[in-house]
N, C-alpha and C positions, 0 to 999 in steps of 0.2 A: 473300827473295822467296817461296821455296817455303813457308816457315812462314806468311807472310801469306795465301798462297793456301789453305793448309790451314785456317787459322782462319776465313777468309772462307767457304770451302766448308761448314765446320761451322755457321757462323752462318746461311747460307742454308738448310741442311738443317733446323736447329732451327726456323727461321722457317716453313718449309714444313710441318713436323710440328705446330707449335703454333698457326699462324695460324688454321686452321679452328676449333680449340678456343677461341682468344681471341675470334674473331668471334662464335661461338655464345654464349660467355659474356657478351659485351657485349650481344648481342640479348636474351638471357634476362634480364640485369640491367635493361635499359631497359624491356622489356615488364613484367617483374615489379614494378619500382618504380612504374610507372603503375597496374598492377592493384591494388597495395597501397594506393595513394592512393584509388582508387575504393572499395575495401572499407572503408577507414577512414571515408569519407564516409557510406557506407550504414549502418555501425554507429552512427555519431553521430546519424544521422537517426532511428534507432530510439528514441533518448532525447529527441528533439526533439518533445515532446508537450505540449499545454497542461496546466497544473496542476503540472508538474514543473520547477521553477526551479532547475536544478543545473548551472550552467556549469562549476564546478570539476570535477564528476564527469565531464562530457562530455570536458573536456580531458584528465583523468586516463585515462579509458578509451581515448580516441583515441591517447594516447601508448603505452599498453600494447599495444594491437592493432597499431599501426604498428611499434613497435620489435620486437615478437615476430616479426611476419611478415618484417621486413627482415633480422633475424638468420638466419632460416631461408633466405631468399633468398640471402644472402651465402655461407652454407654450401653451398648447392646450386651456386652459381657456382664456388666453390672446387673442388668435386668435378668439375665439367665441365672445368676447366683441368687437373686432374690432381693437385691438392694433397690429401694425405691428411686426411680430415675426421673420422676416427674419434675422434681425441683431442679435437677441439673438441666433438663431441657428448657425449663422456664428461664433460668439464668442465662443460658446460651442464646435463647431467642431475644431476651431483653438486650443483651450486649450487642447482638447483631443488628437489632433495630436502631440502637443508639449510634453505633458506628456508621450504619447506612445513612442516617440523617445527617451526621456530621460530614460525611465524605461522599454525598450523593453525586456531586460534580465530578470528583475524581473516579468514582466507581463507573460512571458512564464513559469516561475516557479509558478506564481500564478495560471495560467490556469491548469498546471499540478497538482498542489495541489488540486484544485477543482475536477479534474478527479480521483485522488487517493481516495478522500473522497466519491465520488459518485460510482465509479466502485469497490472500495474496493478490490484490488488485495492482500492486506494483512491488518492486524489490529495490534494494540499494543500487544506486547508479542509474535507475530509470529516469527518463525525462517525462514530466507530467504537466498537464494544465489543470489547475485547481484553484477555485475561488477567484477566477479571473486573472490568475498569475501563472507564470511559466517557471517551473522549478526542476532541479535535479534532486533525487532522493539521496540524502546523505546518511541518515541513521533512523531506524525504526525503534522507538522505545515504547514502553508499556502504557504510558500516559500521554505521550505526544510524539510527533515525528519531526525530525530536523531536515529542512530542505536547503539546498545551496542555490543561490541566485546566480544570474549570469555575470554579475559584477563581483562574484566571490564572497558576497555577504551571506548570512544565514537567516532563515525564517523558521520559527518554531510554531507549529500549529497543533492544538489539542486534537487527539484522535477522534473525539466525538464530532468535531466539525468536518473532519475528512470523510467519515462514513456517511454523514448526512447530506453530502453535496456531490454533484456529478464529478467524476474523475476521468480525465482523458489521458490515457497512457500512450505517449508518443513512441515508446520503446517496446511496445507489445509484440511487434513482428520483426523479422530479420531484415526487412527492407522498408523504405519510407519514401514518400513522394516529395519532390522538390517542385513547387509551383511558382511560376513567375508570370507577372502580368505586364502588359504594355498598352499604351494608347497610340494607335496607328492612324494617320490621316486617311481620309477617304480617297485621296489621290494615289495611294499605294495599292499595288496588286496584292490582294489578300493571300492568294495561293503562293506567290513568291515569298511573302513574309513567312508563311507556314513552313515551306520547304527549307528556307534559310535557317530558321530557328531549330527545326528538327535535326538538320545536319550538324549544326554547331553543338547542340546538346549531346548528341550521340558520339561526337568526337572527343568528349571528355572521358578519359579512361575509366574513371570510377563509376560512371553511369552504367546501370544494368541495361544493356542493349537487347536482352532477351524479352524485355517488356516494352511493347510499343509505346512511344510518347503519346500523350493525350492533348490535343489542341482543340480549343473551343472559343467561340465568340460569346463574351459575357453580356455585352450591351452595345447598342448603336446609339451613341451620344450625338449631340448637335454638331460637333466639329471633328469627331474622331470615332474610331471603332475600338472598343475595350476588349482586348483578347487576353487569353491565358494559355500557358503550355505547361505540362507536368511531365517530369521524368522520374524514374524509379532509381533509388540509390541504396546501397547497403547501409545498415544502421551504423556500423563501425566507420568512423570518420565522416559522419553525415554532414556536419557543419562545414568541414573543409570542402567537401564536394559541392555543397550548396553555394559557397563563394565562387568556386571554379565555374560552375554552370552559369551563374548570373554574369560573371565577367565574359564568358565565351559568347553568350547570347547578345550582350550589348555590342561587343566587338564585331560580331558577325553582321549585325544590322548596319554598323558604320561602314564595314568593308563593302557591303552590297548597296551602299548609298540609299538605304531605306530610312526615311525620317521617322522620328518618334515625336508625337504631339505632346507639347507641354506649354504652359502659360508663359508668354514672353514678358508681360508687364506693360508699363506705360513709359514712353520716352518723353523727356521734357527738353524744351529748347531754352533759349535765353530768358532770364527773368521769370522763370517758372511757367512760361507759356507752353501749352501742349502742342505737340506736332504729330 
């Protein structure tokens, strides 16, 4: 009976000693679990933007954020109860170091993918100039981005290469310029050329007539004047408008009997004799 009283007394003492810690640990665990759920939702909403159709990425990132925070929470709760957590932290740090060394290239692509989704330098469907090439953005993934070329082929570029190089987003604004250059002989009247081109371009229905065309002389060459003219067109249907404008400009010069300078080449006579 005395032994029972001793064991019971020890049990009561242990309960009194550990009960506050257990209660505090349960409170911290409950509140922490709820806070982690809210943080995960906030992180996922950061990726829930139009033009980025990446449900797999959202699920993957949600899992990483949720699991990482829950592991930290469980370690904290174990420390509150009195369990030594130094060994756990050491094991997790060693695992993280090993995984980081093995996947350092992919981790840089992962980090770059997160930056692309957060900073949004482009979205799906945008036309971009990158690494000296012209692309349409087809799909943004966590380690790489898939681009569509003009010939309907695909190019896959690691995200780390995208974020470390200049990106020119040609679809950033609602309108875009159509620039066309010509070489005009010195014998032509430059003002007549300018008026003819401006009138022809503005007659294309898709051209934004509210923005004045911009005409400029690029260079005075030995045998001709190098000129350019730019019109503003809506982004939607841009390439169709580009073709229409160029056709209209060339036809207008023909109708106005304005010559375009171009190399004629060499004419040969009989037996290869130059004439």
